[in-house]
Each structure stands twice: as C-alpha cells, then as structure tokens.
All heavy atoms as a GROMACS GRO file, in nm:
protein
  540
    1MET      N    1  17.156   5.075  11.059
    1MET     CA    2  17.243   5.179  11.008
    1MET      C    3  17.159   5.285  10.939
    1MET      O    4  17.066   5.256  10.867
    1MET     CB    5  17.345   5.120  10.911
    1MET     CG    6  17.434   5.222  10.848
    1MET     SD    7  17.579   5.143  10.777
    1MET     CE    8  17.671   5.287  10.738
    2SER      N    9  17.194   5.409  10.961
    2SER     CA   10  17.123   5.521  10.902
    2SER      C   11  17.167   5.543  10.759
    2SER      O   12  17.281   5.514  10.722
    2SER     CB   13  17.149   5.648  10.983
    2SER     OG   14  17.102   5.634  11.114
    3THR      N   15  17.077   5.597  10.683
    3THR     CA   16  17.113   5.632  10.546
    3THR      C   17  17.183   5.767  10.546
    3THR      O   18  17.174   5.845  10.642
    3THR     CB   19  16.988   5.641  10.456
    3THR    OG1   20  16.909   5.754  10.498
    3THR    CG2   21  16.907   5.514  10.458
    4LYS      N   22  17.251   5.794  10.438
    4LYS     CA   23  17.320   5.923  10.426
    4LYS      C   24  17.221   6.038  10.440
    4LYS      O   25  17.249   6.135  10.510
    4LYS     CB   26  17.393   5.929  10.292
    4LYS     CG   27  17.474   6.056  10.274
    4LYS     CD   28  17.560   6.054  10.149
    4LYS     CE   29  17.477   6.051  10.025
    4LYS     NZ   30  17.553   6.065   9.900
    5GLN      N   31  17.104   6.026  10.379
    5GLN     CA   32  17.005   6.134  10.385
    5GLN      C   33  16.955   6.155  10.528
    5GLN      O   34  16.934   6.268  10.572
    5GLN     CB   35  16.887   6.106  10.291
    5GLN     CG   36  16.792   6.224  10.280
    5GLN     CD   37  16.861   6.352  10.235
    5GLN    OE1   38  16.935   6.352  10.138
    5GLN    NE2   39  16.838   6.460  10.305
    6GLU      N   40  16.937   6.046  10.604
    6GLU     CA   41  16.894   6.060  10.744
    6GLU      C   42  17.001   6.132  10.826
    6GLU      O   43  16.969   6.218  10.909
    6GLU     CB   44  16.867   5.922  10.805
    6GLU     CG   45  16.744   5.854  10.752
    6GLU     CD   46  16.733   5.710  10.796
    6GLU    OE1   47  16.835   5.643  10.820
    6GLU    OE2   48  16.618   5.664  10.805
    7LEU      N   49  17.126   6.099  10.802
    7LEU     CA   50  17.235   6.164  10.874
    7LEU      C   51  17.242   6.312  10.839
    7LEU      O   52  17.256   6.398  10.927
    7LEU     CB   53  17.368   6.096  10.842
    7LEU     CG   54  17.381   5.950  10.885
    7LEU    CD1   55  17.507   5.888  10.827
    7LEU    CD2   56  17.379   5.937  11.035
    8ILE      N   57  17.229   6.343  10.711
    8ILE     CA   58  17.233   6.483  10.667
    8ILE      C   59  17.115   6.560  10.725
    8ILE      O   60  17.130   6.674  10.768
    8ILE     CB   61  17.237   6.490  10.513
    8ILE    CG1   62  17.372   6.439  10.463
    8ILE    CG2   63  17.211   6.633  10.465
    8ILE    CD1   64  17.381   6.419  10.313
    9SER      N   65  16.999   6.498  10.730
    9SER     CA   66  16.881   6.562  10.789
    9SER      C   67  16.906   6.597  10.935
    9SER      O   68  16.870   6.705  10.982
    9SER     CB   69  16.757   6.473  10.775
    9SER     OG   70  16.720   6.461  10.640
   10GLU      N   71  16.966   6.504  11.008
   10GLU     CA   72  16.998   6.531  11.149
   10GLU      C   73  17.097   6.647  11.160
   10GLU      O   74  17.084   6.734  11.245
   10GLU     CB   75  17.054   6.406  11.217
   10GLU     CG   76  17.081   6.428  11.365
   10GLU     CD   77  17.130   6.304  11.439
   10GLU    OE1   78  17.123   6.193  11.385
   10GLU    OE2   79  17.176   6.321  11.554
   11MET      N   80  17.195   6.648  11.071
   11MET     CA   81  17.293   6.757  11.072
   11MET      C   82  17.225   6.892  11.046
   11MET      O   83  17.257   6.992  11.111
   11MET     CB   84  17.402   6.732  10.968
   11MET     CG   85  17.493   6.616  11.001
   11MET     SD   86  17.606   6.576  10.866
   11MET     CE   87  17.718   6.715  10.876
   12LEU      N   88  17.132   6.895  10.952
   12LEU     CA   89  17.061   7.019  10.920
   12LEU      C   90  16.978   7.067  11.039
   12LEU      O   91  16.973   7.187  11.067
   12LEU     CB   92  16.974   7.001  10.796
   12LEU     CG   93  17.050   6.985  10.665
   12LEU    CD1   94  16.956   6.948  10.552
   12LEU    CD2   95  17.130   7.110  10.631
   13GLU      N   96  16.913   6.975  11.108
   13GLU     CA   97  16.837   7.011  11.228
   13GLU      C   98  16.931   7.067  11.336
   13GLU      O   99  16.897   7.164  11.405
   13GLU     CB  100  16.757   6.893  11.281
   13GLU     CG  101  16.638   6.858  11.196
   13GLU     CD  102  16.540   6.973  11.180
   13GLU    OE1  103  16.505   7.037  11.282
   13GLU    OE2  104  16.498   6.998  11.067
   14MET      N  105  17.046   7.005  11.349
   14MET     CA  106  17.144   7.053  11.447
   14MET      C  107  17.192   7.194  11.409
   14MET      O  108  17.208   7.279  11.496
   14MET     CB  109  17.262   6.957  11.457
   14MET     CG  110  17.227   6.825  11.522
   14MET     SD  111  17.367   6.712  11.527
   14MET     CE  112  17.462   6.787  11.662
   15GLN      N  113  17.212   7.217  11.281
   15GLN     CA  114  17.255   7.349  11.236
   15GLN      C  115  17.150   7.455  11.268
   15GLN      O  116  17.184   7.565  11.312
   15GLN     CB  117  17.285   7.348  11.086
   15GLN     CG  118  17.411   7.274  11.051
   15GLN     CD  119  17.432   7.263  10.900
   15GLN    OE1  120  17.355   7.315  10.821
   15GLN    NE2  121  17.538   7.195  10.862
   16LYS      N  122  17.023   7.422  11.246
   16LYS     CA  123  16.915   7.515  11.280
   16LYS      C  124  16.918   7.551  11.428
   16LYS      O  125  16.900   7.667  11.466
   16LYS     CB  126  16.779   7.455  11.243
   16LYS     CG  127  16.751   7.449  11.096
   16LYS     CD  128  16.614   7.385  11.073
   16LYS     CE  129  16.592   7.351  10.928
   16LYS     NZ  130  16.463   7.282  10.908
   17LYS      N  131  16.939   7.450  11.511
   17LYS     CA  132  16.944   7.472  11.656
   17LYS      C  133  17.061   7.564  11.691
   17LYS      O  134  17.047   7.657  11.771
   17LYS     CB  135  16.958   7.337  11.729
   17LYS     CG  136  16.966   7.350  11.879
   17LYS     CD  137  16.981   7.213  11.945
   17LYS     CE  138  16.995   7.228  12.095
   17LYS     NZ  139  17.016   7.100  12.162
   18PHE      N  140  17.176   7.538  11.631
   18PHE     CA  141  17.292   7.621  11.661
   18PHE      C  142  17.273   7.764  11.612
   18PHE      O  143  17.307   7.859  11.683
   18PHE     CB  144  17.421   7.563  11.601
   18PHE     CG  145  17.539   7.651  11.628
   18PHE    CD1  146  17.597   7.654  11.753
   18PHE    CD2  147  17.590   7.733  11.530
   18PHE    CE1  148  17.703   7.738  11.781
   18PHE    CE2  149  17.696   7.818  11.556
   18PHE     CZ  150  17.753   7.820  11.682
   19ILE      N  151  17.219   7.781  11.492
   19ILE     CA  152  17.197   7.916  11.439
   19ILE      C  153  17.104   7.994  11.531
   19ILE      O  154  17.128   8.111  11.561
   19ILE     CB  155  17.143   7.909  11.295
   19ILE    CG1  156  17.254   7.861  11.201
   19ILE    CG2  157  17.089   8.045  11.250
   19ILE    CD1  158  17.207   7.822  11.061
   20ALA      N  159  16.998   7.930  11.578
   20ALA     CA  160  16.906   7.996  11.671
   20ALA      C  161  16.978   8.035  11.799
   20ALA      O  162  16.958   8.145  11.852
   20ALA     CB  163  16.787   7.904  11.701
   21TYR      N  164  17.063   7.948  11.849
   21TYR     CA  165  17.142   7.975  11.970
   21TYR      C  166  17.235   8.093  11.947
   21TYR      O  167  17.241   8.186  12.027
   21TYR     CB  168  17.218   7.850  12.010
   21TYR     CG  169  17.325   7.868  12.115
   21TYR    CD1  170  17.295   7.919  12.240
   21TYR    CD2  171  17.456   7.828  12.090
   21TYR    CE1  172  17.394   7.933  12.338
   21TYR    CE2  173  17.555   7.841  12.186
   21TYR     CZ  174  17.523   7.894  12.310
   21TYR     OH  175  17.620   7.907  12.405
   22GLU      N  176  17.305   8.091  11.836
   22GLU     CA  177  17.400   8.197  11.805
   22GLU      C  178  17.331   8.332  11.788
   22GLU      O  179  17.379   8.434  11.837
   22GLU     CB  180  17.477   8.161  11.678
   22GLU     CG  181  17.589   8.255  11.645
   22GLU     CD  182  17.664   8.214  11.521
   22GLU    OE1  183  17.600   8.167  11.424
   22GLU    OE2  184  17.786   8.229  11.521
   23GLN      N  185  17.216   8.332  11.723
   23GLN     CA  186  17.145   8.456  11.698
   23GLN      C  187  17.067   8.506  11.819
   23GLN      O  188  17.022   8.620  11.821
   23GLN     CB  189  17.051   8.439  11.578
   23GLN     CG  190  17.128   8.421  11.449
   23GLN     CD  191  17.038   8.397  11.329
   23GLN    OE1  192  16.918   8.370  11.343
   23GLN    NE2  193  17.095   8.406  11.210
   24SER      N  194  17.052   8.423  11.921
   24SER     CA  195  16.976   8.461  12.041
   24SER      C  196  17.050   8.562  12.127
   24SER      O  197  16.991   8.620  12.217
   24SER     CB  198  16.946   8.337  12.125
   24SER     OG  199  17.064   8.291  12.192
   25GLY      N  200  17.180   8.578  12.101
   25GLY     CA  201  17.260   8.666  12.186
   25GLY      C  202  17.310   8.596  12.310
   25GLY      O  203  17.377   8.656  12.394
   26GLN      N  204  17.278   8.470  12.324
   26GLN     CA  205  17.318   8.392  12.442
   26GLN      C  206  17.446   8.311  12.419
   26GLN      O  207  17.489   8.238  12.508
   26GLN     CB  208  17.205   8.297  12.482
   26GLN     CG  209  17.075   8.366  12.513
   26GLN     CD  210  17.085   8.461  12.630
   26GLN    OE1  211  17.142   8.425  12.734
   26GLN    NE2  212  17.034   8.580  12.614
   27PHE      N  213  17.502   8.321  12.300
   27PHE     CA  214  17.621   8.241  12.267
   27PHE      C  215  17.732   8.266  12.367
   27PHE      O  216  17.765   8.380  12.399
   27PHE     CB  217  17.671   8.272  12.126
   27PHE     CG  218  17.792   8.191  12.088
   27PHE    CD1  219  17.778   8.061  12.044
   27PHE    CD2  220  17.919   8.244  12.098
   27PHE    CE1  221  17.889   7.985  12.010
   27PHE    CE2  222  18.030   8.169  12.064
   27PHE     CZ  223  18.016   8.039  12.020
   28ASN      N  224  17.788   8.157  12.416
   28ASN     CA  225  17.897   8.164  12.512
   28ASN      C  226  18.003   8.064  12.465
   28ASN      O  227  17.978   7.944  12.462
   28ASN     CB  228  17.844   8.125  12.651
   28ASN     CG  229  17.951   8.121  12.757
   28ASN    OD1  230  18.052   8.054  12.742
   28ASN    ND2  231  17.927   8.191  12.866
   29ALA      N  232  18.118   8.116  12.428
   29ALA     CA  233  18.224   8.031  12.372
   29ALA      C  234  18.264   7.920  12.469
   29ALA      O  235  18.289   7.807  12.428
   29ALA     CB  236  18.345   8.115  12.334
   30GLU      N  237  18.271   7.950  12.597
   30GLU     CA  238  18.310   7.847  12.694
   30GLU      C  239  18.209   7.733  12.695
   30GLU      O  240  18.247   7.616  12.695
   30GLU     CB  241  18.322   7.907  12.834
   30GLU     CG  242  18.373   7.807  12.936
   30GLU     CD  243  18.397   7.868  13.072
   30GLU    OE1  244  18.406   7.992  13.083
   30GLU    OE2  245  18.408   7.790  13.168
   31GLU      N  246  18.080   7.765  12.693
   31GLU     CA  247  17.976   7.661  12.689
   31GLU      C  248  17.985   7.582  12.560
   31GLU      O  249  17.959   7.462  12.558
   31GLU     CB  250  17.837   7.722  12.702
   31GLU     CG  251  17.802   7.762  12.842
   31GLU     CD  252  17.798   7.644  12.937
   31GLU    OE1  253  17.737   7.540  12.904
   31GLU    OE2  254  17.857   7.655  13.046
   32TYR      N  255  18.022   7.649  12.451
   32TYR     CA  256  18.030   7.582  12.322
   32TYR      C  257  18.144   7.481  12.319
   32TYR      O  258  18.132   7.374  12.264
   32TYR     CB  259  18.046   7.684  12.210
   32TYR     CG  260  18.050   7.622  12.073
   32TYR    CD1  261  17.937   7.566  12.017
   32TYR    CD2  262  18.168   7.617  12.000
   32TYR    CE1  263  17.939   7.506  11.891
   32TYR    CE2  264  18.172   7.559  11.873
   32TYR     CZ  265  18.057   7.504  11.821
   32TYR     OH  266  18.060   7.445  11.697
   33TYR      N  267  18.256   7.516  12.381
   33TYR     CA  268  18.373   7.429  12.374
   33TYR      C  269  18.385   7.330  12.488
   33TYR      O  270  18.433   7.219  12.468
   33TYR     CB  271  18.501   7.512  12.362
   33TYR     CG  272  18.512   7.573  12.224
   33TYR    CD1  273  18.481   7.707  12.203
   33TYR    CD2  274  18.547   7.497  12.114
   33TYR    CE1  275  18.488   7.762  12.075
   33TYR    CE2  276  18.554   7.550  11.987
   33TYR     CZ  277  18.523   7.683  11.969
   33TYR     OH  278  18.528   7.736  11.843
   34VAL      N  279  18.344   7.366  12.607
   34VAL     CA  280  18.363   7.273  12.719
   34VAL      C  281  18.236   7.248  12.798
   34VAL      O  282  18.234   7.163  12.887
   34VAL     CB  283  18.474   7.322  12.817
   34VAL    CG1  284  18.607   7.326  12.747
   34VAL    CG2  285  18.440   7.457  12.878
   35GLY      N  286  18.131   7.318  12.768
   35GLY     CA  287  18.009   7.304  12.845
   35GLY      C  288  17.904   7.222  12.774
   35GLY      O  289  17.931   7.122  12.707
   36GLU      N  290  17.782   7.269  12.785
   36GLU     CA  291  17.664   7.201  12.733
   36GLU      C  292  17.674   7.167  12.585
   36GLU      O  293  17.626   7.063  12.541
   36GLU     CB  294  17.543   7.291  12.758
   36GLU     CG  295  17.415   7.244  12.697
   36GLU     CD  296  17.303   7.346  12.716
   36GLU    OE1  297  17.315   7.434  12.802
   36GLU    OE2  298  17.206   7.336  12.642
   37TRP      N  299  17.736   7.251  12.507
   37TRP     CA  300  17.743   7.231  12.363
   37TRP      C  301  17.855   7.137  12.319
   37TRP      O  302  17.866   7.104  12.201
   37TRP     CB  303  17.754   7.366  12.292
   37TRP     CG  304  17.623   7.437  12.293
   37TRP    CD1  305  17.571   7.512  12.395
   37TRP    CD2  306  17.524   7.435  12.192
   37TRP    NE1  307  17.447   7.558  12.362
   37TRP    CE2  308  17.415   7.513  12.237
   37TRP    CE3  309  17.517   7.376  12.067
   37TRP    CZ2  310  17.301   7.532  12.161
   37TRP    CZ3  311  17.403   7.396  11.990
   37TRP    CH2  312  17.297   7.473  12.038
   38LYS      N  313  17.936   7.091  12.412
   38LYS     CA  314  18.044   6.998  12.377
   38LYS      C  315  17.986   6.870  12.316
   38LYS      O  316  18.036   6.821  12.215
   38LYS     CB  317  18.129   6.965  12.499
   38LYS     CG  318  18.246   6.876  12.466
   38LYS     CD  319  18.330   6.844  12.588
   38LYS     CE  320  18.447   6.756  12.543
   38LYS     NZ  321  18.506   6.683  12.651
   39ALA      N  322  17.880   6.817  12.374
   39ALA     CA  323  17.816   6.695  12.322
   39ALA      C  324  17.760   6.721  12.182
   39ALA      O  325  17.765   6.634  12.096
   39ALA     CB  326  17.707   6.647  12.416
   40TYR      N  327  17.708   6.842  12.161
   40TYR     CA  328  17.657   6.880  12.029
   40TYR      C  329  17.769   6.872  11.926
   40TYR      O  330  17.754   6.812  11.821
   40TYR     CB  331  17.601   7.023  12.036
   40TYR     CG  332  17.576   7.087  11.902
   40TYR    CD1  333  17.451   7.081  11.842
   40TYR    CD2  334  17.678   7.154  11.834
   40TYR    CE1  335  17.428   7.139  11.718
   40TYR    CE2  336  17.656   7.212  11.711
   40TYR     CZ  337  17.531   7.205  11.654
   40TYR     OH  338  17.510   7.262  11.531
   41ARG      N  339  17.882   6.933  11.957
   41ARG     CA  340  17.995   6.934  11.865
   41ARG      C  341  18.046   6.793  11.837
   41ARG      O  342  18.076   6.758  11.724
   41ARG     CB  343  18.110   7.020  11.919
   41ARG     CG  344  18.080   7.168  11.917
   41ARG     CD  345  18.198   7.255  11.959
   41ARG     NE  346  18.261   7.215  12.083
   41ARG     CZ  347  18.374   7.144  12.093
   41ARG    NH1  348  18.439   7.106  11.988
   41ARG    NH2  349  18.422   7.113  12.210
   42GLU      N  350  18.052   6.711  11.941
   42GLU     CA  351  18.098   6.572  11.924
   42GLU      C  352  18.002   6.493  11.835
   42GLU      O  353  18.044   6.418  11.748
   42GLU     CB  354  18.114   6.505  12.060
   42GLU     CG  355  18.231   6.560  12.138
   42GLU     CD  356  18.236   6.513  12.282
   42GLU    OE1  357  18.138   6.452  12.331
   42GLU    OE2  358  18.339   6.540  12.348
   43ARG      N  359  17.871   6.510  11.854
   43ARG     CA  360  17.772   6.440  11.773
   43ARG      C  361  17.780   6.489  11.628
   43ARG      O  362  17.773   6.408  11.535
   43ARG     CB  363  17.631   6.462  11.829
   43ARG     CG  364  17.521   6.402  11.744
   43ARG     CD  365  17.532   6.251  11.735
   43ARG     NE  366  17.425   6.197  11.651
   43ARG     CZ  367  17.433   6.083  11.586
   43ARG    NH1  368  17.539   6.008  11.594
   43ARG    NH2  369  17.332   6.043  11.512
   44TYR      N  370  17.795   6.619  11.610
   44TYR     CA  371  17.804   6.673  11.474
   44TYR      C  372  17.926   6.616  11.402
   44TYR      O  373  17.917   6.577  11.286
   44TYR     CB  374  17.807   6.826  11.477
   44TYR     CG  375  17.778   6.886  11.343
   44TYR    CD1  376  17.647   6.909  11.303
   44TYR    CD2  377  17.880   6.917  11.255
   44TYR    CE1  378  17.618   6.961  11.178
   44TYR    CE2  379  17.853   6.969  11.130
   44TYR     CZ  380  17.722   6.992  11.092
   44TYR     OH  381  17.694   7.042  10.969
   45GLN      N  382  18.037   6.606  11.472
   45GLN     CA  383  18.158   6.550  11.412
   45GLN      C  384  18.137   6.403  11.377
   45GLN      O  385  18.180   6.356  11.272
   45GLN     CB  386  18.278   6.566  11.504
   45GLN     CG  387  18.409   6.519  11.443
   45GLN     CD  388  18.446   6.598  11.320
   45GLN    OE1  389  18.453   6.720  11.324
   45GLN    NE2  390  18.471   6.531  11.209
   46GLU      N  391  18.069   6.331  11.464
   46GLU     CA  392  18.039   6.190  11.438
   46GLU      C  393  17.954   6.176  11.311
   46GLU      O  394  17.981   6.090  11.226
   46GLU     CB  395  17.964   6.132  11.559
   46GLU     CG  396  17.921   5.989  11.545
   46GLU     CD  397  17.841   5.944  11.667
   46GLU    OE1  398  17.877   5.979  11.780
   46GLU    OE2  399  17.740   5.873  11.646
   47LEU      N  400  17.852   6.260  11.299
   47LEU     CA  401  17.767   6.257  11.180
   47LEU      C  402  17.847   6.290  11.055
   47LEU      O  403  17.832   6.225  10.951
   47LEU     CB  404  17.651   6.356  11.195
   47LEU     CG  405  17.546   6.319  11.299
   47LEU    CD1  406  17.454   6.438  11.325
   47LEU    CD2  407  17.467   6.198  11.256
   48THR      N  408  17.932   6.390  11.065
   48THR     CA  409  18.016   6.430  10.952
   48THR      C  410  18.102   6.313  10.906
   48THR      O  411  18.114   6.286  10.786
   48THR     CB  412  18.106   6.549  10.991
   48THR    OG1  413  18.022   6.658  11.031
   48THR    CG2  414  18.194   6.593  10.877
   49ASN      N  415  18.163   6.245  11.000
   49ASN     CA  416  18.248   6.130  10.967
   49ASN      C  417  18.168   6.019  10.900
   49ASN      O  418  18.216   5.958  10.803
   49ASN     CB  419  18.317   6.078  11.092
   49ASN     CG  420  18.420   6.174  11.148
   49ASN    OD1  421  18.466   6.265  11.080
   49ASN    ND2  422  18.454   6.155  11.274
   50GLN      N  423  18.047   5.994  10.950
   50GLN     CA  424  17.964   5.888  10.891
   50GLN      C  425  17.923   5.924  10.749
   50GLN      O  426  17.928   5.838  10.660
   50GLN     CB  427  17.841   5.865  10.978
   50GLN     CG  428  17.872   5.798  11.110
   50GLN     CD  429  17.748   5.784  11.197
   50GLN    OE1  430  17.635   5.810  11.154
   50GLN    NE2  431  17.767   5.743  11.322
   51VAL      N  432  17.882   6.049  10.727
   51VAL     CA  433  17.842   6.092  10.593
   51VAL      C  434  17.960   6.083  10.497
   51VAL      O  435  17.947   6.035  10.385
   51VAL     CB  436  17.783   6.235  10.595
   51VAL    CG1  437  17.766   6.290  10.454
   51VAL    CG2  438  17.649   6.235  10.668
   52ARG      N  439  18.076   6.127  10.542
   52ARG     CA  440  18.195   6.120  10.458
   52ARG      C  441  18.228   5.976  10.422
   52ARG      O  442  18.260   5.945  10.307
   52ARG     CB  443  18.315   6.187  10.526
   52ARG     CG  444  18.439   6.191  10.436
   52ARG     CD  445  18.559   6.254  10.502
   52ARG     NE  446  18.603   6.173  10.614
   52ARG     CZ  447  18.615   6.217  10.740
   52ARG    NH1  448  18.590   6.342  10.769
   52ARG    NH2  449  18.656   6.137  10.836
   53GLU      N  450  18.217   5.885  10.518
   53GLU     CA  451  18.246   5.744  10.493
   53GLU      C  452  18.148   5.685  10.391
   53GLU      O  453  18.189   5.615  10.299
   53GLU     CB  454  18.240   5.666  10.624
   53GLU     CG  455  18.278   5.521  10.609
   53GLU     CD  456  18.281   5.448  10.743
   53GLU    OE1  457  18.326   5.507  10.842
   53GLU    OE2  458  18.236   5.333  10.744
   54ILE      N  459  18.020   5.715  10.408
   54ILE     CA  460  17.920   5.665  10.314
   54ILE      C  461  17.945   5.722  10.175
   54ILE      O  462  17.943   5.649  10.076
   54ILE     CB  463  17.777   5.700  10.362
   54ILE    CG1  464  17.744   5.622  10.489
   54ILE    CG2  465  17.675   5.672  10.252
   54ILE    CD1  466  17.617   5.669  10.560
   55ALA      N  467  17.967   5.852  10.168
   55ALA     CA  468  17.990   5.917  10.037
   55ALA      C  469  18.115   5.862   9.970
   55ALA      O  470  18.117   5.841   9.849
   55ALA     CB  471  18.000   6.068  10.055
   56SER      N  472  18.219   5.838  10.048
   56SER     CA  473  18.342   5.784   9.991
   56SER      C  474  18.321   5.644   9.937
   56SER      O  475  18.373   5.609   9.831
   56SER     CB  476  18.453   5.784  10.097
   56SER     OG  477  18.486   5.915  10.134
   57THR      N  478  18.244   5.565  10.010
   57THR     CA  479  18.213   5.430   9.964
   57THR      C  480  18.131   5.436   9.836
   57THR      O  481  18.158   5.362   9.741
   57THR     CB  482  18.136   5.353  10.074
   57THR    OG1  483  18.218   5.346  10.191
   57THR    CG2  484  18.102   5.213  10.028
   58GLU      N  485  18.033   5.526   9.834
   58GLU     CA  486  17.950   5.540   9.715
   58GLU      C  487  18.033   5.582   9.593
   58GLU      O  488  18.010   5.537   9.482
   58GLU     CB  489  17.840   5.645   9.738
   58GLU     CG  490  17.733   5.601   9.832
   58GLU     CD  491  17.635   5.710   9.866
   58GLU    OE1  492  17.656   5.827   9.828
   58GLU    OE2  493  17.534   5.679   9.931
   59ALA      N  494  18.129   5.668   9.619
   59ALA     CA  495  18.213   5.718   9.509
   59ALA      C  496  18.329   5.623   9.480
   59ALA      O  497  18.405   5.647   9.386
   59ALA     CB  498  18.266   5.856   9.543
   60ASN      N  499  18.342   5.520   9.564
   60ASN     CA  500  18.451   5.426   9.552
   60ASN      C  501  18.587   5.497   9.556
   60ASN      O  502  18.681   5.462   9.485
   60ASN     CB  503  18.438   5.344   9.421
   60ASN     CG  504  18.513   5.213   9.429
   60ASN    OD1  505  18.543   5.163   9.538
   60ASN    ND2  506  18.544   5.158   9.315
   61PHE      N  507  18.592   5.599   9.641
   61PHE     CA  508  18.711   5.683   9.649
   61PHE      C  509  18.819   5.621   9.736
   61PHE      O  510  18.933   5.611   9.697
   61PHE     CB  511  18.670   5.821   9.703
   61PHE     CG  512  18.781   5.922   9.701
   61PHE    CD1  513  18.827   5.974   9.582
   61PHE    CD2  514  18.840   5.963   9.817
   61PHE    CE1  515  18.930   6.067   9.578
   61PHE    CE2  516  18.943   6.057   9.817
   61PHE     CZ  517  18.987   6.108   9.697
   62TRP      N  518  18.779   5.583   9.860
   62TRP     CA  519  18.876   5.523   9.952
   62TRP      C  520  18.844   5.376   9.965
   62TRP      O  521  18.740   5.338  10.011
   62TRP     CB  522  18.870   5.588  10.089
   62TRP     CG  523  18.926   5.724  10.095
   62TRP    CD1  524  19.035   5.772  10.031
   62TRP    CD2  525  18.873   5.833  10.170
   62TRP    NE1  526  19.055   5.903  10.062
   62TRP    CE2  527  18.957   5.944  10.148
   62TRP    CE3  528  18.766   5.849  10.256
   62TRP    CZ2  529  18.937   6.066  10.206
   62TRP    CZ3  530  18.745   5.971  10.314
   62TRP    CH2  531  18.829   6.078  10.290
   63LYS      N  532  18.936   5.294   9.928
   63LYS     CA  533  18.915   5.150   9.943
   63LYS      C  534  19.001   5.097  10.054
   63LYS      O  535  19.106   5.140  10.079
   63LYS     CB  536  18.951   5.076   9.813
   63LYS     CG  537  18.849   5.097   9.706
   63LYS     CD  538  18.881   5.009   9.589
   63LYS     CE  539  18.771   5.015   9.486
   63LYS     NZ  540  18.794   4.924   9.376
   0.00000   0.00000   0.00000
C-alpha cells in the first residue's frame, strides 16, 4: 500500500504533465474526456479517492 505522500507525489507529477499539455496548445477536449487522457482522469480520481480515505482515517473523521 502506498503512503499518502507517495500518492500526492504521483498526483503532483500528473498535474505537471497536464499543465504542460494544456499550455502546449494541443489541448483537445474530446481526447481529454474520451480519448487518450481518459485513463489519466480515471487514475487521478483513483488517487484522489485513496488520499481522501487515508486522510479521513488519520483524522478519524469517517468511521
């Protein structure tokens, strides 16, 4: 199992990749939603869910 910091680090790397893509002028909404970037979005959401779960457990928020 990954640590919260490892998950956040992966998310930050993914954000850098997306920012570079967006600023390249090559951004294509269709590719982002149904094409090549669909897997990116799904992985990012998975990471978000994992970080939220870990943080909630740490904070003893959701039992």
